[in-house]
N, C-alpha and C positions, 0 to 999 in steps of 0.2 A: 094214510104220507106221511114223511119224517120232517120234519121240522131243518127248514135253510138253517147252519150251521150261522153264528154272530160276524160279520166282516170287526177288521179290525177298527178301532178306532184310531182317529185320525192327530197322532202326537207329531206334535214339533218336536226335535231333535237340535239342540246348542251343542257345537264343540266339533273336536274332532273324532272319525273315525278309524283316520290312519296316519298316519308322519312319512316317515326318509321313507324310500327302502329299505327293507327287512331283509339281515342279516341268514345265512343260505342254513346256519345250526337252525334261528329265526321259523325259518322255513319248515322246516322239518319235523320243529317242536309240534305246528301246527296242525302237520298233515298226519304224523303218527301219532299224538298225545287228545288233540282236544277231542275228539269226539266222544273218551273213551271216559274222560272227565266230565259229561253233560251232565244236569242234573236231572234228565231230560225232556223231556218233550215241552219248548219255552213257544216259542215263536209260534206264532199267530197261522202259518200255513203246516205245521206240524201237529198244532192244536186248537185248531179254530173253536170246539166245544167247551175248553180253559178249559180239561180235564186238570183238577190239584192234584200235582204233584204228589207221587208217594214219598214223603219221610221217614218216615219209622220202616220199608223197603230198605229205601239208599244210603240208609246209616244205621241199621241193625237198631235201632228203635233210641239211637244214640239223642241225644240233645244237637240241635242248631240249628247256629252262629250263621253272620250273615254278615259280608266289606261290602258296603255299597263304591263302588268304584278305586277300587285295590290300588291304580296309580303301576307301578315296578311291583309287585304283590310281596316287596318284604314285610312287610309286619302281616300279612295273612298266613303266608310261610311260619314266622316265628309262635303267632297264635296257633297255628294247628300243629307244632314240632312241639309245644307245652301242653297242649289237652288235645291229648290221641280220645279221649274218652267222649271229644264232642264232636259232631261236625259242620262246615264251614262251605258256603257257598260262596262264591265270590261273585261278582255282578260289570264288567265292565267291557265299553262298548270302542275301547283303544285296543285295539287286534296287538300294535307296537305295544305295550303292557299285556295283554293275555301271552303269548311270544315269552314275552321275557318269565313271566311267571315260570309255564311252562319249563324252560334251562333251570328254575331256582325248588319247583315242583320234585324232576330229574336226581337237583345235586341232593337234596334236603330228602329224599327216600319219604317223604310224607303220604299216605293213602286215605285220607281224611279230607279232599278239598274235592269240591266239583267249583265247575267254572257255568257260569250262563258269558259270553260277550257280546253281548247285546246291551237293550236300555233297560235297568230295573226295571220298571214300571208294566213291562212283561214279565216278567218275571212275579212281578205281582199278585199277576192273574191271576198267577196260579197257585201259589206258594197257598195250602192251606187257612184257614184261618185262628190264631193263637198259637204257631207252628213254631216261632222263633225267638229262644231264648236272649243274643242277645245279638245287636249291630251297631256296627261302626261304620260314622263314617269318615271319612278322617282327608281334610288338606283338599273340598269339593272346588271344582272349580268358581271363584271369590267373584266372579262375575263382576267389575267394578262399578262400570258404569250406574247412574241412577236408572234410565232408564232398562238398564236387563237386571233388575235385581226380583223381578219376574222370573227368571231364567235360574234365580238358585234352587237348590234342594229343595231346603227348609221355607216352602213354598206350601202352601196346606192339599195342594193338586199330585205333590209327594209323599208331605206327609201323612193325611190322612191314611193312604192306601198301607205307607207301613205299620203304621197305628195296628191295622185289618189285622195284622200277619203279627206281628207280638203278641205274648203269652201276658197276661196283667202279671206285672214285677218284672218282666223284661226289663233290659238294661241297656240303652242306646248312647255312644260315646261324641261325642261330635269334636276334632280338634281342627282347629282353623288358626292364626296368623292373622286375619284379618278383623281389626275394630268392629264396622260396620256390618260384617258379616257374626260375629258374636252378637253386637243385637239386634238384629231380625233374625239372629235360632232364640233369644231370649224370650222373642214376643210371639212366633212363631208355635214353637214347639209345643208350652207350653198348651196353647190353643187346640190343641191336635189330640190329647188324653196326656199328657207326661208331664211329672213333676220335678222339676231342677235339684240336684240333691247339692246340693252345695252349699255349707254352715259357713264358709270360714274361706277369707284369702286367696289359704293356702288348692283349696279343692279344686280351684281354676286354672292357676299360677303351676304346682305341679303336677307333671304328666304320671299316667298312671301305675303303678308297681308292676305292671308283667308288659312296660308299655315299651315297642324298640321303633326309635328316636329314623324317622325316614332319608332321607338324600332330597325328600323337600323338604322336610323340619334342617336339616343340617342343613340348605341357601341360606333359606330364611331367617337363622341362626344368624348366618355370614353377612345378610345383609341386614341386622339390627332388627327385625321382627321381632313381635313377641306370643311364643304361643300360647293358647289358651285350651284349657281341656275341659270342657264341660260333658256333664254326666246326668241321665236323665235315666227316670223308671217313671213305663210301661203304666199306667191307673188298673 
């Protein structure tokens, strides 16, 4: 008798999955493009045995990067266009942002992006161990109220699975304009198996050399908030 496949764990999800009504063009992008850009079977109903994704086949043996919560996708497309020798997976549950990214991919003509339109924790389940060379967490939801800090990505619930799928020596970048998010990041990320690489103030005050300032960052700057750029390396 075959074993019953595992059932999906209960995972609280906080945040929006859809906002305002989509434009007709965005609806068309989702219908025509999204399935072809899937990294493979991720959701529990399509992969109940949690079979790992075959990244070597997906990206023809190229290094794989991961962007967690790509928003409108401008940074993801920028990195994909500037690094055609890597494959990049983006995870984003907000379907309006996914649709925006699909439009940007059409405009840029990049072919090295794959999209998981859902919770990154489900993606962590099926990414092979030590398979990701670089990860980005850029302006995540700050959940500013103290009672909501456990909802932030920089908790062990998220960081431990991230650490599992990152290669030793892989780089993890975090950008945020929220001082308390910086505090929690610097407390939690090292406990998950990372070293903070800053040696001088400029290392967290200046953006990375290949940085593309996102729409969210431009809004933060207009409103007087100060971005922080934190770089970690997986031990």
